N, C-alpha and C positions, 0 to 999 in steps of 0.2 A: 573457307579458307580462312577461317577468322583467326586459326592459331599464328598466321604469320605475322597478325597485330602485337603479340607474343615480343618484346626486344629481344631476347636471348635467342630466339626461332630465329627472326628475323636476321639479325647480326649473322647466325649458322649462313644460313641460307643462301644471302648474299655474297657470303666469304666464299663459300662454295663456286657460287657462279663468276665471281671473281676471277678464281684461280683455273677456272675452263674458259673466260674472257683470255687472261695471262697466259694459255699455250695459244691460243690466235693470235694474241698480238706479238709474240714470237714470230709467227707465220707472216703479220704483217712487215715486222720489224725488217726481217731476213728479205722478204722478196720487192715490197715496194720500192726501193733503188733502183732494183734488175731492173722493174720494170719502167722506172721515168726513164731510163737509162736508156732501154731498148726502145722505147716512144721516140725518146729522142733524135736517136742512130736514123726509126724509119725517115722522124719528120725531113731531119737535112737529107736523106736520100732520095725523100721526093722533090726537094727544089734543090738537089746538085748531084741528079744522079748521075752525069758525067765523072764529078769529080770524086763521089764518095759508092765506094763498093764493099755492104758489110752481104754475109751471109745469111741466108734466109732460115730463123732460127726457129724450133717449135716452141710451139705455143706455150707461154708463161704466164699464171695469173697465179693467184691469193689460192685458187683452189689445186690449181693441175701445173705441173706432174707431182704427183705425190710427193711426199718429205722423203729425203735419202740421204745416207752418208755421205759426207761431201769428200771424204778418202777414197773409198771404195766401193759406193754408189747403192750400198745393200738399201732396197727401201725398207722402209720406216714400218713397220707391224701395224695393227690398233694397240695391241697388246702392251706395244712396245714405246706408245706414245701415250701412257694414262700421263698426265699434269704432276710433275715431282716424283711421284710413287716412281714410274717408272726409270727415272733416273738414279735412285737410288737404290733399285733392284738393278739395276743394272751397271750398278756402281761407275756411273759418269761413265762407260764406255759403250763403243759400238757394239752388237752380238754377235756381228761377223767378223772385223778387222783388231777389235780391242782397240782403237784409238778415243782420243780422248773427247768425251761432249764436256762441250762448255756449260762452266756453274752457271754463266749465264742464264739459261735456259729455265730451268728452277728458281733462280733468282728473283726474273720478270715477272713467274709465274705467283710466288708467294706475297711477293711486292704489289701485284694489282690486287690477291685475295684479301692481304691487309689492309691495301686501300679501301677495298671494297666496303669491307665491316666497319671501318671505321666513319663510313660516310652514312652506313646504315645506323651506326651508333648515335649519329650526329644529328642528322637527319628526322629516325624514323621509317614510318611507314605512310610517306607523303609522295606528291609530284615533285618536287624538290630533289627526293630521291633518286627519282626515275629521269631525272635530267641530270643531276651531280655525275652518276655511275659514267655513262658515257662522255661527258664534259673530261671527267679524270681518266677515263679508257684513254681517250684521245690524245690527252697530254701526255703520260706514259710511251705511248707510239712516239709524239714526236720529239720526246727529250731521248730516246734512247738511238730514233735516227738520226738528230742531227748529232747527235756525239759520233755516230761510226764514219756520217756521210757529210757532214756537214750541210746533210741538205734538210726543208724545212717542206714536206710537199703542200702543192694548191688543194689537194686533193681531200688533204685532211685538215687545213687552216681554215679556208675561206669556206666550208660547209660549217665551220667551228662558229665563226662569226656570225653567219645567218640565224643560226642554231640558239647563241646567245641571246640575238635581238627578240628570235620568237618565242625563248622562255622567258624573259625577261617584259616580254606583252601580257604577263601573267604576274610580272611585278615576283618573279620566285627569289630572285636573291639582289632584286634593286630595281629602281623604278626604270621603268621605257626611257623616258629622257636620257637618266645615266646612262641608262645602257647602250643609247646611241651614241652620246659625246662621248664616254670611253671608247667606243671604236674607233672612231674621228679623231681622237687624240691620241690613244693607242697607236695608230698606226701613225699622225704627223709627227707626234714626238721622236720616235726613231727614224723617220723620214727628215729630219731636220737635222741632227744630229750627225746623219749618215752625209750628208752635202756639205752641212760646216766642214766635219772631218776629211772630206773629200777634195776641195777647197784650198786648205790651208795645206795638206798633204799631198794631195794626187793618188793620195791609196784612199781604195774601198775600205771600210771597217765594221760594216759586218754584212748580211745579206739581204735582200727584201722578203727575204721568207720571217725574220726577226719582226720586219715593221708588221706581218699580218698575224703574227702571232700573241704579239702584244694588241694588236685591233681584236682579236677575239678574247683575250681576258678580259680588258673594257667590255666587252660586251656582254660577255657574263659578269664581270663581278662590279661592274658602273664604274666610273671615274674617278669616286675618291677613293680607289682603290690604287691607283694606275701608282702615285707615289713611291708606296708603300712594295709594291709589283719590282719599281723598277729601283729604287734603293735595297733592296733583298737581293737581288738578282746581281746586281754592279758589285754588289759587296763581297757575297759569294763568286764572284766571274774572279775578281781582285787579289783574291785569297787565297784560292785555287791554283788563279795560273801562276802565283808568286812563288807556293810551295810546288809546285811541278816543275819551276825552270829550276829552282834550288835540287830539289831530291832527284828529279832524272836529267837534268844538264840539258833541260828543252831549252830552245834559244828562243829570245824574246820577240823575233819577227814574226816568230809561227803563232799561227792563228790558234784561237780558242773559240769553239760554235757557245755562240751564248744565248741558244734556245734551251739548255737544258736548265738553264740558271733560271729563264723565267719560267720555262716548265713547272720547275720546284717552289717559284718564288707564287705561280698562280694557285698550286695546289693549298700550298700554307695559307695564302689571301681566301679562300675557298673556307677553311676551315676558322681560322682568326682574326678575319677581315677585322670587323669593327675593332678587337683588342690592336690588332697593330696601326689602325687608322688612330685610334686613340692615344696611340703611346707618339706615333709618327706626329699628330698633330699639337701632342702636349708638347713635345721639344719643342 
């Protein structure tokens, strides 16, 4: 296995792994919110059986049922499920009904592959790489799910907090005290802004998932990374929000998900944390 220590080979191997993981992330991004909704309805029916009537649905997980075309129900064959290649071969259309298959699927796969390869280039064959990869993959899933549904699932954010603390018990990305303070300050900073905004306006400015995501970023990258992450995500959200309002006649009162900007800022901090901190604190 010594050949994996060759930088170029490692980058290619991790990039191929990334494209396979990207295919699985597409499943997570699509199915997890549906599973959450079904679980919520089931809980409501448990506590209020006389008020809520829901039909018993078939088992729906990340594994079953098999992937199918949403238009005609055609079950996707293994040969039609090869990341990126199948989409290109099918020319972005269902083989049965010729309905369009969203370009987002190969885009997520390619983005995951490129990000994974870049992490291999940055960290090399190390324990840091083994931890950074699932961290980045989780952020990709959270970015896309929040962009689609305004949800940041606890089933991803909470394990991410604990995983960051465990990783930094070995001081992989920051010291353990910095990770602990980062998790606490990350949560409390947005929690405080949430309640201040609610007290002033009577409205909710963000969701609790944002608190947990920033706590996870603090646990992985340390307390010193939080100002840069908050600044980058806030600036990106403000600029993109203004552009969307101007370009698409989007109402000012329509909410924007904050999780994607936090996730992107977290990825940037993973790559350029010291440089961002130096620039910010220098200013």
